[in-house]
GUGUSE-484757 format. One record per residue (C-alpha): z negated, y negated, x negated; residue in one letter; residue number from 0. Coordinates in nm, 2 decimals. Example, Ala and Ser with C-alpha at 12.3 -4.5 7.8 and 13.67 -1.06 7.14 Angstrom:
BEGIN
+--------+--------+--------+---------+-----+
!     pz !     py !     px ! residuo ! num !
+--------+--------+--------+---------+-----+
!  -0.78 !   0.45 !  -1.23 !       a !   0 !
!  -0.71 !   0.11 !  -1.37 !       s !   1 !
+--------+--------+--------+---------+-----+
% end
This chain:
BEGIN
+--------+--------+--------+---------+-----+
!     pz !     py !     px ! residuo ! num !
+--------+--------+--------+---------+-----+
! -25.74 ! -10.09 ! -12.54 !       m !   0 !
! -25.69 !  -9.83 ! -12.27 !       g !   1 !
! -25.43 ! -10.03 ! -12.09 !       g !   2 !
! -25.22 ! -10.07 ! -12.41 !       l !   3 !
! -25.25 !  -9.70 ! -12.49 !       c !   4 !
! -25.16 !  -9.60 ! -12.14 !       d !   5 !
! -24.86 !  -9.83 ! -12.14 !       g !   6 !
! -24.74 !  -9.70 ! -12.48 !       l !   7 !
! -24.78 !  -9.34 ! -12.36 !       s !   8 !
! -24.57 !  -9.40 ! -12.05 !       r !   9 !
! -24.31 !  -9.60 ! -12.23 !       a !  10 !
! -24.26 !  -9.38 ! -12.54 !       l !  11 !
! -24.40 !  -9.04 ! -12.45 !       f !  12 !
! -24.32 !  -9.01 ! -12.08 !       k !  13 !
! -24.70 !  -9.03 ! -12.02 !       g !  14 !
! -24.75 !  -8.70 ! -12.20 !       r !  15 !
! -25.00 !  -8.80 ! -12.46 !       v !  16 !
! -25.31 !  -8.58 ! -12.37 !       p !  17 !
! -25.64 !  -8.75 ! -12.29 !       p !  18 !
! -25.84 !  -8.84 ! -12.60 !       c !  19 !
! -26.14 !  -9.02 ! -12.72 !       v !  20 !
! -26.06 !  -9.36 ! -12.89 !       w !  21 !
! -26.29 !  -9.46 ! -13.17 !       t !  22 !
! -26.32 !  -9.70 ! -13.46 !       f !  23 !
! -26.40 !  -9.51 ! -13.78 !       q !  24 !
! -26.35 !  -9.59 ! -14.15 !       r !  25 !
! -26.11 !  -9.36 ! -14.32 !       h !  26 !
! -26.03 !  -9.45 ! -14.68 !       k !  27 !
! -25.66 !  -9.54 ! -14.73 !       g !  28 !
! -25.56 !  -9.51 ! -14.36 !       a !  29 !
! -25.54 !  -9.75 ! -14.07 !       d !  30 !
! -25.61 !  -9.47 ! -13.83 !       g !  31 !
! -25.61 !  -9.09 ! -13.78 !       y !  32 !
! -25.57 !  -8.83 ! -13.51 !       c !  33 !
! -25.78 !  -8.52 ! -13.48 !       s !  34 !
! -25.62 !  -8.33 ! -13.18 !       p !  35 !
! -25.91 !  -8.08 ! -13.12 !       q !  36 !
! -26.21 !  -8.29 ! -13.23 !       r !  37 !
! -26.44 !  -8.27 ! -12.92 !       w !  38 !
! -26.53 !  -8.01 ! -12.67 !       e !  39 !
! -26.63 !  -8.09 ! -12.31 !       r !  40 !
! -26.99 !  -7.99 ! -12.22 !       r !  41 !
! -27.12 !  -7.78 ! -11.94 !       a !  42 !
! -27.10 !  -7.97 ! -11.61 !       g !  43 !
! -26.80 !  -8.19 ! -11.72 !       e !  44 !
! -26.46 !  -8.14 ! -11.57 !       a !  45 !
! -26.26 !  -7.91 ! -11.79 !       g !  46 !
! -26.58 !  -7.76 ! -11.95 !       k !  47 !
! -26.50 !  -7.59 ! -12.28 !       g !  48 !
! -26.16 !  -7.75 ! -12.31 !       k !  49 !
! -26.10 !  -7.94 ! -12.63 !       a !  50 !
! -26.01 !  -8.31 ! -12.63 !       i !  51 !
! -25.87 !  -8.50 ! -12.92 !       g !  52 !
! -25.97 !  -8.82 ! -13.10 !       e !  53 !
! -25.76 !  -9.11 ! -13.22 !       i !  54 !
! -25.95 !  -9.34 ! -13.45 !       a !  55 !
! -25.86 !  -9.68 ! -13.58 !       l !  56 !
! -26.00 !  -9.82 ! -13.90 !       n !  57 !
! -26.21 ! -10.13 ! -13.81 !       p !  58 !
! -26.02 ! -10.32 ! -14.08 !       s !  59 !
! -25.73 ! -10.34 ! -13.82 !       v !  60 !
! -25.91 ! -10.65 ! -13.68 !       e !  61 !
! -25.73 ! -10.84 ! -13.95 !       h !  62 !
! -25.39 ! -10.70 ! -13.85 !       s !  63 !
! -25.14 ! -10.84 ! -13.60 !       t !  64 !
! -25.11 ! -10.69 ! -13.25 !       l !  65 !
! -24.77 ! -10.54 ! -13.36 !       r !  66 !
! -24.93 ! -10.37 ! -13.66 !       e !  67 !
! -25.21 ! -10.23 ! -13.44 !       v !  68 !
! -24.96 ! -10.10 ! -13.18 !       a !  69 !
! -24.76 !  -9.94 ! -13.46 !       s !  70 !
! -25.06 !  -9.76 ! -13.59 !       t !  71 !
! -25.15 !  -9.65 ! -13.23 !       l !  72 !
! -24.80 !  -9.51 ! -13.17 !       v !  73 !
! -24.81 !  -9.33 ! -13.50 !       h !  74 !
! -25.14 !  -9.16 ! -13.41 !       e !  75 !
! -25.03 !  -9.09 ! -13.05 !       m !  76 !
! -24.72 !  -8.91 ! -13.19 !       a !  77 !
! -24.96 !  -8.67 ! -13.38 !       h !  78 !
! -25.15 !  -8.61 ! -13.05 !       a !  79 !
! -24.84 !  -8.56 ! -12.85 !       h !  80 !
+--------+--------+--------+---------+-----+
% end
């Protein structure tokens, strides 16, 4: 999924979508969500103490077309941007 996300970031957001954690989580009534400051880097990691966002897709997207999944990713990436 990283390649798709990187490509979408470069093509639509000039590569400016900040790094984030990609997860699959259930969220009632939503295909995905963005939580821009969800995680904090631990001691010893590059950028210690700096927050990193999360973009999650609902596992139910497995029944969606690639176009629908990409649309959800772009929507959530816009929140992160």
